[in-house]
N, C-alpha and C positions, 0 to 999 in steps of 0.2 A: 780197415779196421786197426786200430792201435792197440798194441799189447800194453798192459798195465796203464791203461788211460787214466784211471782215477788218481794214481800216484803222480804221474807226470803232470796233469792238470794242477794238483796241489802244489808241486814244486814250482811250477811257473807262476802260480798265485802268490806264493811266499816270496818270489824274487820281484815281484812288481812293486813299484815305488809309488804308483798312482792308483787310483780307485779301479778295482777290477771290472772291467767292461769287456764286451766281446772282442772289439778291435785289439785291445791291449793284450788280452790273453793269446789272441791268434798271433800277434807279433812276437810275443814272448816264447810262444810254442816253436814258432820258426827259428828263433835265436837259439833256443836250448836244445831242440831236437832235429836238427837238419837231416839225420839219417832216416828218421821215421817219416818225415816230410817227403824226402825222396822216395821212399818205399811206397807211400800212398799215390804219388804221381805215376810211379812206374806200374803200380797195379792198375790204375786207371788207363793208362795207355795201352797195357797188355789186353785189358778188357775190350777197348775201342777196336783194336786190331783185330780181335777174334770174333768180332760180331758178324752174324750172317744176315743178309738182307731180309727184312721182313719178320726176323726172329730176335727182336732186341728186347732186353730188359733194361730200363733206363737206370744208369748209375749216375749219381751226381758227381759233378766235377770235384776235385780234391779239395779245393777252396771252400766249396759250398758244404760239403760233408763235414769238415772240421769245423767250421763255423757253426754248424748245426749241433754237432757233439759238445762244443764249448757253451753255446747257449743253453742246452738242456742241463748241462753240469752246473752252471751258474745259477739256474732257477732252483736246484736243489740245495744250494749253499745257504 
């Protein structure tokens, strides 16, 4: 979960020099918001360590979840 996701995606979009596509937005987000990216990865690794055998709720990898969020945000634009 990214706090203020809408504003962050808008700032990334403003700083892009090429056509906004999923990969460009993903790379731009990683460059502009390394602490948020790090927090996503930490949350994912904590979740993986806390899973109990047979009682898992699938959580997508940070890359997959961020790309999904970017994709859905771009469709709204």
